[in-house]
N, CA, C and O of each residue as an XYZ file, in Angstrom:
896
protein
N     109.809    118.173     75.882
C     109.817    116.841     76.433
C     110.326    116.789     77.871
O     109.965    115.874     78.611
N     111.165    117.758     78.289
C     111.796    117.633     79.592
C     110.769    117.593     80.747
O     110.897    116.733     81.619
N     109.758    118.484     80.791
C     108.805    118.378     81.886
C     108.111    116.990     81.873
O     107.868    116.411     82.932
N     107.806    116.480     80.706
C     107.184    115.162     80.626
C     108.114    114.087     81.157
O     107.690    113.201     81.900
N     109.375    114.165     80.779
C     110.323    113.160     81.233
C     110.496    113.182     82.730
O     110.641    112.134     83.358
N     110.483    114.381     83.317
C     110.664    114.464     84.734
C     109.534    113.817     85.524
O     109.703    113.491     86.699
N     108.392    113.633     84.890
C     107.290    112.961     85.587
C     107.682    111.568     86.046
O     107.175    111.075     87.054
N     108.579    110.936     85.313
C     108.919    109.558     85.645
C     109.600    109.463     86.991
O     109.576    108.413     87.632
N     110.212    110.561     87.425
C     110.860    110.523     88.724
C     109.868    110.859     89.838
O     110.233    110.817     91.013
N     108.651    111.183     89.499
C     107.676    111.587     90.491
C     106.518    110.595     90.479
O     105.414    110.931     90.051
N     106.765    109.396     90.941
C     105.760    108.342     90.802
C     104.481    108.689     91.532
O     103.401    108.252     91.133
N     104.584    109.455     92.578
C     103.371    109.828     93.301
C     102.525    110.822     92.502
O     101.372    111.065     92.857
N     103.067    111.391     91.445
C     102.309    112.355     90.671
C     101.199    111.698     89.875
O     100.389    112.394     89.263
N     101.143    110.370     89.869
C     100.035    109.733     89.185
C      98.725    109.934     89.937
O      97.675    109.486     89.476
N      98.771    110.597     91.085
C      97.554    110.848     91.846
C      96.861    112.106     91.353
O      96.564    113.004     92.141
N      96.603    112.175     90.052
C      95.942    113.353     89.483
C      94.529    113.433     89.943
O      93.900    112.409     90.214
N      93.999    114.662     90.040
C      92.652    114.846     90.528
C      91.652    114.397     89.481
O      91.918    114.428     88.279
N      90.482    113.975     89.976
C      89.409    113.577     89.077
C      88.072    113.798     89.736
O      87.954    113.650     90.953
N      87.064    114.148     88.969
C      85.772    114.455     89.550
C      84.953    113.235     89.915
O      84.186    113.248     90.879
N      85.125    112.165     89.125
C      84.292    110.974     89.297
C      85.145    109.726     89.323
O      85.295    109.051     88.304
N      85.708    109.411     90.488
C      86.487    108.179     90.586
C      85.636    106.969     90.177
O      84.431    106.934     90.430
N      86.264    105.998     89.556
C      85.521    104.816     89.154
C      85.144    103.982     90.357
O      85.789    104.093     91.400
N      84.095    103.127     90.247
C      83.739    102.272     91.375
C      84.875    101.434     91.866
O      85.012    101.229     93.072
N      85.719    100.930     90.950
C      86.841    100.083     91.361
C      87.820    100.823     92.244
O      88.520    100.216     93.053
N      87.870    102.143     92.088
C      88.830    102.920     92.861
C      88.264    103.439     94.169
O      89.013    103.849     95.056
N      86.935    103.423     94.294
C      86.337    103.960     95.517
C      85.811    102.839     96.403
O      85.725    103.020     97.618
N      85.465    101.714     95.851
C      84.990    100.553     96.641
C      86.190     99.729     97.052
O      86.506     98.727     96.409
N      86.858    100.134     98.108
C      88.176     99.635     98.375
C      88.249     98.590     99.490
O      89.351     98.180     99.855
N      87.129     98.150    100.038
C      87.212     97.145    101.069
C      85.831     96.830    101.618
O      84.822     97.358    101.150
N      85.805     95.948    102.634
C      84.547     95.509    103.158
C      84.364     95.801    104.635
O      83.272     95.611    105.170
N      85.419     96.263    105.307
C      85.330     96.499    106.720
C      85.670     97.933    107.051
O      86.566     98.527    106.451
N      84.947     98.487    108.010
C      85.327     99.811    108.533
C      86.492     99.639    109.493
O      86.416     98.812    110.403
N      87.569    100.397    109.316
C      88.725    100.186    110.157
C      88.448    100.601    111.613
O      87.768    101.594    111.871
N      88.989     99.818    112.550
C      88.869    100.238    113.941
C      89.779    101.449    114.130
O      90.676    101.702    113.327
N      89.528    102.184    115.202
C      90.224    103.452    115.406
C      91.741    103.288    115.414
O      92.456    104.106    114.836
N      92.248    102.211    116.080
C      93.669    102.007    116.165
C      94.294    101.780    114.811
O      95.337    102.359    114.509
N      93.667    100.933    113.971
C      94.207    100.695    112.634
C      94.142    101.953    111.784
O      95.090    102.282    111.070
N      93.036    102.642    111.863
C      92.883    103.881    111.082
C      94.001    104.868    111.399
O      94.613    105.428    110.490
N      94.263    105.079    112.664
C      95.294    106.044    113.044
C      96.678    105.551    112.688
O      97.530    106.340    112.282
N      96.921    104.238    112.835
C      98.240    103.701    112.481
C      98.504    103.879    110.985
O      99.617    104.226    110.589
N      97.508    103.648    110.171
C      97.675    103.792    108.702
C      97.946    105.264    108.369
O      98.809    105.564    107.544
N      97.214    106.175    109.004
C      97.434    107.590    108.738
C      98.848    108.020    109.229
O      99.518    108.837    108.597
N      99.255    107.460    110.332
C     100.569    107.817    110.869
C     101.699    107.311    109.957
O     102.686    108.011    109.730
N     101.534    106.057    109.428
C     102.608    105.514    108.569
C     102.650    106.284    107.244
O     103.724    106.477    106.675
N     101.497    106.722    106.753
C     101.490    107.545    105.556
C     102.198    108.884    105.812
O     102.977    109.350    104.981
N     101.917    109.493    106.967
C     102.565    110.761    107.306
C     104.067    110.584    107.395
O     104.829    111.431    106.929
N     104.501    109.457    108.009
C     105.927    109.162    108.121
C     106.574    108.996    106.732
O     107.672    109.493    106.481
N     105.874    108.294    105.853
C     106.345    108.082    104.495
C     106.459    109.406    103.741
O     107.484    109.700    103.126
N     105.403    110.188    103.798
C     105.384    111.488    103.107
C     106.504    112.391    103.630
O     107.251    112.983    102.850
N     106.612    112.488    104.945
C     107.611    113.377    105.537
C     109.022    112.910    105.212
O     109.909    113.731    104.978
N     109.236    111.603    105.194
C     110.557    111.079    104.878
C     110.946    111.396    103.423
O     112.088    111.773    103.158
N     110.010    111.243    102.491
C     110.314    111.533    101.105
C     110.553    113.025    100.888
O     111.456    113.414    100.147
N     109.739    113.857    101.539
C     109.903    115.308    101.395
C     111.233    115.757    101.958
O     111.826    116.718    101.468
N     111.717    115.056    103.005
C     112.995    115.379    103.620
C     114.171    114.680    102.972
O     115.320    114.931    103.336
N     113.895    113.785    101.994
C     114.959    113.011    101.401
C     115.590    112.044    102.372
O     116.780    111.747    102.266
N     114.816    111.548    103.315
C     115.295    110.650    104.365
C     114.990    109.204    103.981
O     113.950    108.666    104.363
N     115.892    108.572    103.228
C     115.664    107.234    102.741
C     115.598    106.192    103.834
O     114.839    105.230    103.716
N     116.382    106.356    104.910
C     116.366    105.384    105.976
C     115.016    105.304    106.668
O     114.526    104.216    106.968
N     114.406    106.484    106.926
C     113.096    106.494    107.530
C     112.061    105.955    106.570
O     111.164    105.221    106.984
N     112.162    106.304    105.288
C     111.234    105.804    104.274
C     111.260    104.290    104.230
O     110.214    103.662    104.061
N     112.432    103.691    104.378
C     112.564    102.233    104.358
C     111.609    101.580    105.380
O     110.983    100.560    105.093
N     111.512    102.182    106.559
C     110.694    101.589    107.615
C     109.210    101.690    107.402
O     108.436    101.086    108.145
N     108.787    102.451    106.388
C     107.354    102.619    106.119
C     106.872    101.686    105.000
O     105.672    101.602    104.739
N     107.795    100.990    104.346
C     107.459    100.184    103.167
C     107.239     98.724    103.478
O     107.866     98.172    104.382
N     106.348     98.094    102.730
C     106.095     96.671    102.888
C     107.313     95.857    102.420
O     108.167     96.341    101.677
N     107.351     94.610    102.884
C     108.452     93.737    102.467
C     108.490     93.555    100.976
O     109.576     93.488    100.402
N     107.322     93.471    100.307
C     107.312     93.296     98.844
C     107.833     94.540     98.138
O     108.442     94.435     97.074
N     107.599     95.726     98.719
C     108.121     96.947     98.135
C     109.644     96.971     98.203
O     110.317     97.335     97.238
N     110.171     96.580     99.352
C     111.621     96.529     99.520
C     112.222     95.482     98.593
O     113.269     95.704     97.984
N     111.550     94.340     98.490
C     112.039     93.280     97.596
C     112.136     93.770     96.149
O     113.037     93.375     95.409
N     111.201     94.633     95.758
C     111.224     95.168     94.395
C     112.539     95.895     94.114
O     113.159     95.670     93.075
N     112.962     96.754     95.019
C     114.175     97.517     94.797
C     115.437     96.641     94.884
O     116.426     96.894     94.196
N     115.386     95.606     95.740
C     116.489     94.662     95.736
C     116.564     93.899     94.409
O     117.651     93.648     93.889
N     115.392     93.533     93.868
C     115.367     92.846     92.561
C     115.888     93.761     91.462
O     116.617     93.311     90.577
N     115.526     95.032     91.506
C     116.044     95.957     90.504
C     117.563     96.085     90.572
O     118.226     96.202     89.541
N     118.106     96.064     91.771
C     119.555     96.064     91.942
C     120.160     94.820     91.294
O     121.144     94.917     90.561
N     119.587     93.677     91.558
C     120.122     92.418     91.004
C     120.029     92.407     89.472
O     120.958     91.976     88.789
N     118.890     92.888     88.941
C     118.751     92.939     87.497
C     119.761     93.908     86.863
O     120.279     93.667     85.773
N     120.020     95.005     87.579
C     121.005     95.983     87.066
C     122.382     95.328     86.913
O     123.156     95.703     86.032
N     122.680     94.363     87.759
C     123.966     93.723     87.728
C     124.056     92.611     86.679
O     125.115     92.388     86.092
N     122.936     91.916     86.448
C     123.058     90.661     85.712
C     122.182     90.499     84.487
O     122.458     89.629     83.661
N     121.115     91.315     84.328
C     120.100     91.023     83.301
C     120.518     91.519     81.929
O     120.836     92.700     81.789
N     120.530     90.668     80.907
C     120.783     91.124     79.538
C     119.549     91.762     78.932
O     118.470     91.734     79.524
N     119.708     92.332     77.764
C     118.617     93.088     77.128
C     117.384     92.240     76.910
O     116.274     92.704     77.174
N     117.535     91.007     76.437
C     116.382     90.161     76.152
C     115.545     89.930     77.411
O     114.316     89.895     77.349
N     116.210     89.774     78.537
C     115.514     89.580     79.783
C     114.791     90.851     80.208
O     113.642     90.799     80.647
N     115.459     91.984     80.080
C     114.844     93.239     80.501
C     113.674     93.630     79.619
O     112.714     94.233     80.099
N     113.736     93.300     78.350
C     112.633     93.679     77.452
C     111.336     92.934     77.755
O     110.278     93.292     77.237
N     111.411     91.910     78.584
C     110.211     91.196     79.015
C     109.604     91.842     80.255
O     108.502     91.481     80.668
N     110.319     92.797     80.852
C     109.857     93.447     82.060
C     109.080     94.730     81.715
O     109.099     95.197     80.576
N     108.411     95.275     82.706
C     107.622     96.499     82.515
C     108.544     97.696     82.282
O     109.746     97.655     82.542
N     107.920     98.765     81.779
C     108.665    100.003     81.598
C     109.302    100.502     82.895
O     110.465    100.907     82.916
N     108.521    100.466     83.973
C     109.027    100.908     85.265
C     110.214    100.058     85.707
O     111.190    100.582     86.242
N     110.132     98.745     85.485
C     111.259     97.862     85.840
C     112.503     98.249     85.048
O     113.590     98.366     85.613
N     112.343     98.447     83.737
C     113.501     98.779     82.899
C     114.080    100.136     83.265
O     115.297    100.326     83.256
N     113.199    101.077     83.587
C     113.702    102.395     83.982
C     114.543    102.308     85.251
O     115.645    102.855     85.303
N     114.037    101.630     86.265
C     114.775    101.484     87.498
C     116.095    100.746     87.258
O     117.153    101.186     87.708
N     116.019     99.634     86.552
C     117.203     98.813     86.347
C     118.285     99.550     85.605
O     119.435     99.561     86.044
N     117.947    100.168     84.486
C     118.934    100.821     83.666
C     119.456    102.097     84.312
O     120.611    102.467     84.100
N     118.611    102.782     85.105
C     119.119    103.950     85.813
C     120.154    103.538     86.846
O     121.215    104.156     86.932
N     119.866    102.499     87.637
C     120.826    102.010     88.609
C     122.116    101.556     87.943
O     123.215    101.823     88.430
N     121.959    100.869     86.826
C     123.129    100.377     86.093
C     124.005    101.504     85.588
O     125.230    101.387     85.556
N     123.364    102.604     85.190
C     124.109    103.724     84.603
C     124.812    104.565     85.660
O     125.932    105.024     85.438
N     124.180    104.771     86.789
C     124.705    105.743     87.740
C     125.564    105.133     88.836
O     126.295    105.851     89.519
N     125.487    103.813     89.017
C     126.256    103.189     90.100
C     127.257    102.187     89.564
O     126.947    101.403     88.667
N     128.461    102.216     90.121
C     129.480    101.212     89.764
C     129.012     99.843     90.252
O     128.354     99.746     91.288
N     129.348     98.781     89.508
C     128.938     97.444     89.920
C     129.361     97.088     91.352
O     128.604     96.456     92.088
N     130.552     97.491     91.733
C     131.027     97.160     93.078
C     130.151     97.785     94.139
O     129.903     97.176     95.180
N     129.677     98.999     93.886
C     128.797     99.637     94.865
C     127.443     98.968     94.895
O     126.894     98.717     95.968
N     126.902     98.677     93.734
C     125.603     97.989     93.664
C     125.623     96.677     94.436
O     124.719     96.383     95.218
N     126.676     95.891     94.198
C     126.786     94.567     94.819
C     126.786     94.669     96.341
O     126.268     93.790     97.030
N     127.371     95.751     96.860
C     127.501     95.840     98.313
C     126.365     96.554     99.006
O     126.407     96.733    100.223
N     125.342     96.971     98.262
C     124.255     97.746     98.890
C     123.251     96.849     99.567
O     122.743     95.903     98.965
N     122.963     97.143    100.818
C     121.946     96.419    101.568
C     120.556     96.861    101.131
O     120.428     97.884    100.458
N     119.516     96.123    101.493
C     118.161     96.572    101.161
C     117.865     97.990    101.650
O     117.236     98.778    100.944
N     118.321     98.308    102.861
C     118.102     99.665    103.379
C     118.809    100.677    102.489
O     118.236    101.717    102.165
N     120.024    100.396    102.095
C     120.821    101.330    101.285
C     120.226    101.524     99.899
O     120.231    102.640     99.377
N     119.713    100.457     99.293
C     119.188    100.590     97.941
C     117.877    101.394     97.959
O     117.621    102.169     97.037
N     117.047    101.217     98.997
C     115.845    102.025     99.124
C     116.206    103.469     99.419
O     115.605    104.381     98.851
N     117.167    103.695    100.290
C     117.610    105.053    100.603
C     118.145    105.729     99.347
O     117.897    106.914     99.122
N     118.881    104.976     98.526
C     119.401    105.568     97.284
C     118.270    105.904     96.329
O     118.306    106.938     95.662
N     117.252    105.026     96.257
C     116.119    105.301     95.390
C     115.413    106.585     95.808
O     114.954    107.344     94.954
N     115.321    106.835     97.114
C     114.717    108.076     97.621
C     115.626    109.249     97.256
O     115.149    110.269     96.759
N     116.916    109.114     97.497
C     117.836    110.206     97.262
C     117.865    110.652     95.801
O     117.992    111.842     95.514
N     117.745    109.685     94.872
C     117.830    110.003     93.459
C     116.468    110.304     92.829
O     116.410    110.720     91.672
N     115.368    110.102     93.569
C     114.049    110.393     93.029
C     113.367    109.211     92.389
O     112.268    109.356     91.855
N     114.001    108.007     92.426
C     113.318    106.850     91.893
C     112.068    106.524     92.704
O     111.086    106.001     92.175
N     112.122    106.841     94.000
C     110.901    106.907     94.793
C     110.660    108.403     94.979
O     111.282    109.035     95.833
N     109.753    108.969     94.174
C     109.664    110.409     94.059
C     108.644    111.031     94.986
O     107.720    110.370     95.462
N     108.834    112.337     95.235
C     107.909    113.107     96.057
C     106.597    113.324     95.341
O     105.527    113.211     95.939
N     106.679    113.637     94.051
C     105.470    113.961     93.317
C     104.674    115.057     93.981
O     105.210    116.114     94.313
N     103.397    114.805     94.175
C     102.526    115.798     94.815
C     102.215    115.402     96.257
O     101.166    115.760     96.792
N     103.136    114.658     96.887
C     102.882    114.155     98.238
C     102.587    115.280     99.232
O     101.759    115.112    100.128
N     103.251    116.412     99.080
C     103.041    117.480    100.058
C     101.614    118.004    100.019
O     101.180    118.682    100.950
N     100.879    117.701     98.957
C      99.481    118.187     98.835
C      98.481    117.121     99.208
O      97.280    117.390     99.242
N      98.946    115.909     99.490
C      98.024    114.779     99.647
C      97.678    114.517    101.096
O      98.503    114.686    101.995
N      96.440    114.100    101.304
C      95.952    113.609    102.588
C      95.123    112.374    102.346
O      94.453    112.262    101.319
N      95.159    111.435    103.291
C      94.290    110.279    103.197
C      92.876    110.682    103.611
O      92.671    111.465    104.539
N      91.904    110.115    102.881
C      90.512    110.401    103.237
C      89.933    109.111    103.816
O      90.294    108.731    104.930
N      89.054    108.435    103.099
C      88.425    107.226    103.625
C      89.398    106.055    103.585
O      90.122    105.872    102.606
N      89.410    105.269    104.650
C      90.236    104.043    104.732
C      89.309    102.861    104.887
O      88.361    102.899    105.672
N      89.584    101.808    104.135
C      88.802    100.582    104.237
C      89.741     99.409    104.321
O      90.767     99.364    103.642
N      89.379     98.449    105.168
C      90.245     97.302    105.460
C      89.543     96.029    105.092
O      88.360     95.838    105.375
N      90.299     95.153    104.448
C      89.838     93.795    104.141
C      90.916     92.836    104.603
O      91.866     92.563    103.870
N      90.775     92.328    105.808
C      91.787     91.444    106.358
C      93.082     92.183    106.645
O      93.107     93.128    107.435
N      94.171     91.744    105.992
C      95.474     92.362    106.201
C      95.826     93.378    105.108
O      96.985     93.770    104.971
N      94.836     93.794    104.346
C      95.043     94.777    103.277
C      94.110     95.958    103.505
O      92.926     95.771    103.784
N      94.625     97.145    103.389
C      93.813     98.356    103.505
C      94.062     99.257    102.326
O      95.165     99.290    101.780
N      93.034     99.993    101.926
C      93.180    100.978    100.868
C      92.593    102.285    101.364
O      91.592    102.311    102.080
N      93.240    103.366    100.965
C      92.824    104.692    101.384
C      92.674    105.591    100.162
O      93.578    105.687     99.333
N      91.546    106.235    100.066
C      91.374    107.227     98.998
C      92.139    108.493     99.374
O      92.428    108.734    100.546
N      92.459    109.288     98.369
C      93.352    110.421     98.550
C      92.654    111.724     98.149
O      91.962    111.780     97.132
N      92.838    112.750     98.943
C      92.436    114.078     98.525
C      93.697    114.930     98.366
O      94.679    114.747     99.086
N      93.654    115.852     97.422
C      94.780    116.734     97.164
C      94.271    118.192     97.131
O      93.441    118.547     96.295
N      94.770    119.007     98.032
C      94.304    120.392     98.156
C      92.801    120.428     98.341
O      92.130    121.322     97.824
N      92.272    119.474     99.066
C      90.865    119.423     99.361
C      90.001    118.798     98.281
O      88.786    118.690     98.450
N      90.605    118.382     97.170
C      89.851    117.810     96.074
C      89.968    116.291     96.032
O      91.046    115.736     96.244
N      88.857    115.629     95.758
C      88.881    114.180     95.598
C      89.742    113.799     94.395
O      89.687    114.457     93.356
N      90.531    112.742     94.534
C      91.315    112.228     93.407
C      90.863    110.822     93.086
O      90.085    110.212     93.820
N      91.375    110.314     91.957
C      91.032    108.946     91.563
C      92.059    107.945     92.080
O      92.013    106.768     91.723
N      92.973    108.400     92.906
C      94.079    107.576     93.321
C      93.855    106.982     94.705
O      93.194    107.600     95.540
N      94.393    105.795     94.960
C      94.357    105.182     96.275
C      95.728    104.683     96.636
O      96.514    104.327     95.757
N      96.027    104.650     97.906
C      97.203    103.966     98.414
C      96.774    102.633     99.028
O      95.709    102.531     99.637
N      97.616    101.620     98.858
C      97.375    100.345     99.502
C      98.360    100.141    100.639
O      99.542    100.464    100.526
N      97.855     99.606    101.724
C      98.656     99.293    102.895
C      98.465     97.817    103.216
O      97.388     97.261    103.004
N      99.516     97.189    103.726
C      99.408     95.791    104.134
C      99.925     95.669    105.572
O     100.804     96.416    106.005
N      99.360     94.721    106.282
C      99.818     94.429    107.633
C     101.088     93.552    107.496
O     101.027     92.397    107.074
N     102.207     94.136    107.861
C     103.507     93.518    107.557
C     104.479     93.774    108.696
O     104.637     94.911    109.140
N     105.122     92.730    109.163
C     106.140     92.878    110.208
C     105.584     93.568    111.434
O     106.225     94.438    112.025
N     104.347     93.154    111.815
C     103.795     93.670    113.062
C     103.083     95.000    112.975
O     102.635     95.527    113.994
N     102.967     95.555    111.782
C     102.300     96.845    111.651
C     101.883     97.110    110.210
O     102.162     96.310    109.317
N     101.225     98.218    109.995
C     100.791     98.595    108.655
C     101.944     99.257    107.904
O     102.661    100.099    108.444
N     102.105     98.843    106.618
C     103.147     99.407    105.767
C     102.571     99.719    104.396
O     101.583     99.117    103.978
N     103.192    100.664    103.697
C     102.749    101.035    102.366
C     103.202    100.012    101.329
O     104.371     99.625    101.297
N     102.264     99.574    100.480
C     102.588     98.703     99.368
C     102.859     99.573     98.145
O     101.940     99.965     97.425
N     104.125     99.863     97.930
C     104.493    100.791     96.852
C     104.293    100.185     95.471
O     104.264    100.912     94.478
N     104.156     98.870     95.391
C     103.983     98.197     94.094
C     102.727     98.699     93.391
O     102.705     98.807     92.165
N     101.696     99.002     94.144
C     100.465     99.492     93.538
C     100.694    100.860     92.886
O     100.208    101.124     91.786
N     101.449    101.732     93.589
C     101.770    103.058     93.009
C     102.572    102.872     91.730
O     102.312    103.544     90.732
N     103.534    101.976     91.749
C     104.381    101.745     90.582
C     103.580    101.198     89.412
O     103.828    101.579     88.268
N     102.626    100.313     89.675
C     101.792     99.760     88.615
C     100.973    100.850     87.947
O     100.876    100.901     86.721
N     100.384    101.722     88.759
C      99.602    102.839     88.198
C     100.506    103.763     87.401
O     100.149    104.190     86.303
N     101.677    104.073     87.950
C     102.605    104.949     87.250
C     103.002    104.342     85.907
O     103.084    105.043     84.898
N     103.247    103.036     85.905
C     103.652    102.364     84.662
C     102.571    102.555     83.588
O     102.876    102.878     82.440
N     101.321    102.352     83.973
C     100.225    102.501     83.007
C     100.148    103.944     82.470
O      99.959    104.163     81.273
N     100.298    104.915     83.375
C     100.221    106.306     82.945
C     101.361    106.665     81.990
O     101.144    107.349     80.989
N     102.582    106.199     82.303
C     103.713    106.547     81.498
C     103.673    105.870     80.133
O     104.094    106.460     79.138
N     103.176    104.648     80.075
C     103.011    103.964     78.794
C     102.027    104.729     77.934
O     102.252    104.905     76.736
N     100.931    105.190     78.537
C      99.944    105.953     77.751
C     100.560    107.278     77.265
O     100.323    107.692     76.130
N     101.343    107.934     78.120
C     101.964    109.207     77.729
C     102.975    109.010     76.607
O     103.049    109.813     75.677
N     103.750    107.939     76.704
C     104.744    107.650     75.652
C     104.043    107.394     74.321
O     104.497    107.854     73.273
N     102.941    106.663     74.370
C     102.195    106.401     73.164
C     101.690    107.696     72.511
O     101.744    107.849     71.290
N     101.202    108.616     73.338
C     100.725    109.880     72.831
C     101.858    110.716     72.269
O     101.666    111.445     71.295
N     103.058    110.619     72.878
C     104.203    111.403     72.401
C     104.805    110.791     71.144
O     105.538    111.466     70.421
N     104.508    109.536     70.876
C     104.998    108.882     69.665
C     106.485    108.535     69.707
O     107.160    108.554     68.677
N     106.993    108.219     70.899
C     108.394    107.779     71.040
C     108.428    106.351     71.545
O     107.421    105.820     72.014
N     109.601    105.733     71.442
C     109.736    104.365     71.951
C     109.997    104.411     73.443
O     110.409    105.434     73.989
N     109.750    103.275     74.097
C     110.015    103.196     75.525
C     111.512    103.320     75.808
O     111.906    103.915     76.811
N     112.349    102.759     74.927
C     113.790    102.885     75.114
C     114.236    104.324     75.015
O     115.044    104.782     75.822
N     113.718    105.045     74.032
C     114.052    106.457     73.914
C     113.629    107.225     75.166
O     114.356    108.092     75.651
N     112.462    106.900     75.675
C     111.972    107.546     76.895
C     112.930    107.309     78.064
O     113.267    108.232     78.806
N     113.364    106.040     78.215
C     114.271    105.700     79.314
C     115.607    106.421     79.163
O     116.138    106.973     80.127
N     116.140    106.412     77.957
C     117.435    107.068     77.716
C     117.336    108.570     77.895
O     118.230    109.194     78.467
N     116.236    109.157     77.402
C     116.022    110.594     77.582
C     115.937    110.951     79.055
O     116.477    111.970     79.487
N     115.255    110.107     79.829
C     115.079    110.369     81.261
C     116.444    110.284     81.962
O     116.765    111.145     82.782
N     117.235    109.276     81.657
C     118.561    109.157     82.271
C     119.414    110.367     81.919
O     120.197    110.845     82.740
N     119.259    110.857     80.700
C     120.015    112.058     80.302
C     119.574    113.266     81.103
O     120.411    114.082     81.489
N     118.275    113.404     81.366
C     117.796    114.498     82.190
C     118.370    114.410     83.608
O     118.746    115.424     84.195
N     118.434    113.191     84.152
C     118.912    112.981     85.517
C     120.399    113.259     85.648
O     120.837    113.896     86.606
N     121.186    112.772     84.667
C     122.638    112.749     84.813
C     123.354    113.808     83.966
O     124.514    114.128     84.228
N     122.676    114.348     82.961
C     123.321    115.294     82.060
C     124.099    114.617     80.967
O     124.727    115.292     80.152
N     124.079    113.292     80.923
C     124.762    112.528     79.896
C     123.813    111.501     79.297
O     123.006    110.897     80.003
N     123.920    111.309     77.976
C     123.032    110.362     77.327
C     123.708    109.001     77.218
O     124.815    108.897     76.691
N     123.043    107.951     77.716
C     123.613    106.621     77.564
C     123.552    106.133     76.120
O     122.807    106.665     75.297
N     124.349    105.114     75.837
C     124.301    104.457     74.550
C     123.766    103.053     74.755
O     123.463    102.642     75.874
N     123.656    102.321     73.646
C     123.128    100.960     73.727
C     124.032    100.009     74.512
O     123.636     98.890     74.839
N     125.235    100.464     74.806
C     126.141     99.631     75.678
C     125.472     99.426     77.035
O     125.788     98.460     77.730
N     124.553    100.316     77.427
C     123.899    100.204     78.732
C     123.123     98.906     78.849
O     122.893     98.427     79.959
N     122.719     98.329     77.739
C     121.970     97.083     77.799
C     122.822     95.919     78.242
O     122.288     94.878     78.624
N     124.153     96.068     78.202
C     125.057     94.969     78.578
C     125.268     94.958     80.074
O     125.756     95.954     80.608
N     124.933     93.902     80.782
C     125.068     93.866     82.255
C     126.548     93.777     82.649
O     127.340     93.157     81.940
N     126.915     94.380     83.754
C     128.318     94.302     84.183
C     128.730     92.929     84.660
O     129.904     92.564     84.587
N     127.752     92.155     85.156
C     128.053     90.802     85.654
C     127.157     89.788     84.967
O     126.271     89.222     85.608
N     127.366     89.539     83.660
C     126.456     88.638     82.934
C     126.542     87.189     83.445
O     125.841     86.313     82.938
């Protein structure tokens, strides 16, 4: 189970190769990007990839969309306040992030973390994971207004994965929520095949990360 569990820390690993991407994954926009936009998108992806590979959370912060940053701030807040019933209504990825932050960080530290710090911590701990990023390159880019999508090749092979970019704060930024949504679907499918519960998966993963297994006390928020 350990190699499977470690996948959860490598969200970019959901970019598995495939021979025949579906039309929904390849028909990603209606406009051909102008040269300036195309290069800016490729540059921001390179910055994101290099920052994650270097474990540089501060630089990674500058490559993410506002909604991506808001996600990690929300996970911090849920880690501090959300009871079990509230968390069980959230996605697997949400619960994994929330309970991991709750387990590894003291409430006082969580409360004082700025958006930049919480994103940097997510990079440092692998919650924003490298996955197969070192093997990935953007291929075709298509733009529809303020949203762009780019197909991905890995070691020269076409994949079924795309990255989404949004025009945000004066430039193009990565919308990490799309990566997280795909990862959530993949992990739910894997858990179903393994025949374990999502809670067991989360607790097993935290144990792999920390070397200690949490108990059900973890469901109790520090600041209810």
